[in-house]
N, C-alpha and C positions, 0 to 999 in steps of 0.2 A: 504494500500500500504506500502511496506517495504522501508526503507531508506538504502543507501549504507553502513552505519556503523552499521546497524542492524545485530545482530549475525545470524539471519536467512539467511542473504546475504553473510556472510563471513565464516561461519562454513561449511566446505565441508563434514562433517559427515552426512551420510544419516539420515533423520529425525527419522525414526523408530529405528535407532541404537544409538541415543543419550543417551538413558537410560542404555546402555551397552557398554561403551567405552573399557573396558577390553576384553569383548567378541569379539568386532570388531577387536581390535588389535591382539588377538589370531588367529582369522580367517585369517587376512591378513598375519601374520607371518607364519602360517601353509601353506598357499598357496604359499608364496614366498620360503619357505624352500623346499617344494615339487618340485617347478619349478627348483630351484638351484640343487637339488639332481638329478632331471631328466636330466638336461644338462650334469652333470658330468657322470652319468651312461650311457648316450647315447654313450659316447666314449668307453665304454666296451661292447656295443651291447645289453644293457639291457634297458627295459622299466621301468618307475617308478612302484614300487610295487614288481617287480620280485626279487629285492634284498632281500626282506623280506621272500619270499618263499625260496630262496637259503640259507639265514641265518638259517632258521628253519631246513632245510635239513642237512646243514653242522653240526649243533649242535646236532640234534636228530638222524641222520641216516635215514634209510628207514622208512617211515610212510605211513599209509593208506591215500588215497587222501581225504577221508571224514574228517580225523583228521587234515590234512593240511588246509583244508577249514576253519575249526573251529579256528585253531591256527592263521591264518592270517586275520580272520574275514572279509572275502570278499564274494561276491556273488559266488555261485558255478560255474556259467557260466564264470565269470571273471577269476577264478582260472583255470578252464579248458583251457581257451584261453591262459593264461600265461604258463601253462604246455605244451601246444602244441608248443608254440614258443620256450620255453626252451629246449624241446625235439628235435626240429628241429635244434637248434644251438648246440646240443651235451652236454648240461649241466645237463640234467636229463634223467632218464629212467623210464618208467612205465611198470609194469608187474602184472599179477594176483597174489594175495596173496595166497601162498601155503596153509595157514590155512583156507582160505575162498575164493574160486575161484570167488565169486561175487564181492569181494573187489579188489581195485587196489592199489598196493604199488608204491610209488614214491621215487626215490633215486637219490641223486646227483652223477654224474659220476666222475671218477677219473680225467677226463679232466677239470672238473669244479673247481678242487682244486686251480689252478692258479688264477682263478677268485676270490677266497676267499680273497687272498692278495690284489687284485685290488679293491674289494669292501671295504675292511677295509681301504685302502688308501683314497678312495673317501669319506668315512664317517669321517675319521680323518681330511681331508682337509675341508670338509663341516663344521665340528665342529669349526675349527679355523676361517673360514670365518664368521660363525654365531656369535661367541663370541668375535670377534676382538674388542679391546678396553676395554674389561672387565678384571679387575684384578682377580687373583686366588680366593681371598675371595668373590668377586662379583660373579664369576662363581659358586662357591660352594653354595652361597646363592640363586642364580638363580635356580640351580638344586633342592635345598630344597623347594623353593616356587613352582616350577613346580610340584614337588611331591605332595604337598598339594592340588594344583589345580586338578591334576590328580585324587587324592583320592576323592575329591568332585564330580567330573564328573563321575567316574566309578560307584559310588553309584547310581547316576541318571540314567546312561545308563544300569545298571545291568551287568556290564562287569568288575568287580574287579578281580584281580588275586587271586587265591586260597591261 
């Protein structure tokens, strides 16, 4: 039987996660960050993840849907659903690729250009909320450390940038 002052009674960390406190913290922070981003994006009429599709299209111009799926690293059915919603809202168009009629080209519309500034504003505000209370040197160190962690994990995931 455990006693009230026993760590098993007072530590709210799941038992299986006690060997990985950093991993647990990263998972919690990632979930909270995505939730906060989703709330902010909702005001723009976007669902979480759609901003990454739009960012890619704004930066790269028209791309094949298959390339977009690889770039955002999501399930093809998820990207298809995102594109349907973005097309219905007037932010993207899809058309046959003139070089290969079997492929589909996806392109950001001119109307979505105003959304670019709004998304940039959401990300800037989210950045400030996320890093509130950190000094500039702490922010730089945090980014550096996250880069190291990302490098460790991309090797494991087999998803490192070229």
